[in-house]
Phi, psi and omega in degrees: 000130174280119183278357176071031186249357183303127179089352176289166181237139184223144165255124178240109184281149178046060191242018180283338181203174174065216185291324177297319177296318178303320178293318180297319179298313182296321179290322177300319180294342176265006177084024181273133174284132192240143161246118182248164189215141175194167181267329184268115184301316184297312181294316183294317180291327176295319176297318179299318179297319179295319180294320179296330179294345177272002172092021180239159175283135181226129175246137181255132171237113183271140175134179182276120183296343176284347178280121180306328179293323178289321175301318178297321177296319179300316181286331175292324179287332181216081186293334184231066183289142172274335186225136171232123173250112179272126178209148178197152174297147177259168177301148178294155175303128182197140174299134186299336179294339182273356184275122172266178184300319181299317180294319180296314181296323178296318179295318178294322177297314181300311195252359174231304185295314184301309178297326176297316179300318179295320179295318177306323186283339187244341194291322182292322176296321178298314182293323179297323182274348176079021174203133175193139177229120178242123179237126178252126175273111180252241182191150172298342179292349171299323180262326193235109186301141173236110184301130182100342177249029185298320180294314177300315181298314182295318180295318181289325175295322176298318177300316181301312180292321181301319187272351187300314179286322180299319180303323183277350181272349185237357183294335179292348175251023175064036174241125182240151176228118179225161180239138171253129183252096181287141169272232185268099178253154183282081182227171176300325182298313182290329178294328174293324177295319177299318180297316179299314180294321180295320180295320180291326183269349182070038181232186181270161178296319179298319179294322179291322176299315180296318180298313183290324179297323182288345176282345183272128178306327177289347178063030178197164171282156176284156179260127179305332179292322178289329173299315181299324179294324176295317177300315181299320178296318179298335178274353190282168175293342182277353186252024184287352180254012185240110180211156178067024185253152175250105184271108180280120182235090193216015180065020179088010187294321182283117188274086181214142176276343184228000000 
């Protein structure tokens, strides 16, 4: 299927590795010009080189997307994006009793305030041009609690509620806002979860990985590349009637009929 994205421009936040990288790869394969972002120069530039090998223009903006100066750099590199993929690292696994006010505010900034700020900066241009696709990478923990990720879950749930009405206010101008809720994907983030679980259970990381994988009806972890393909479809010309939705991508792990 031709997704109708060739020649479009996208900002993909926190895209040097993991799920953000998966989204950047899928968009590159559709001919989208990319601005990617990461904190580690070596990793981010290596990702950029791989994306360029797919025949698209790629600009790198290094730094923390929660920093207003980095946000300004992203928009300077791509003043009129057709696509925005919001992604950011979440707070580390931690017992909620250990969280002080500074840590809580930092977590909310990372996973709620930052994507809102990015959307504020691009949405009016999208509506003026009559095309825009905004995809937020949140988490299945919005629906399904993960002990130790309470701050991340709360911030992402706040983002989801904040954007629900906004998504419905701009779809008449062909601008959509949707969220992808990843379950257990093979990323650095899930490997930290395995370590946390192994330590609590007194077992090995490999044993914890195997235990958690077997809880998934698909009997495996997700692949960041398949996550990226879902993101690319939500960004496509074919997805203009889909907005304000939370797309659960979890191999069937969340047990719900609706």
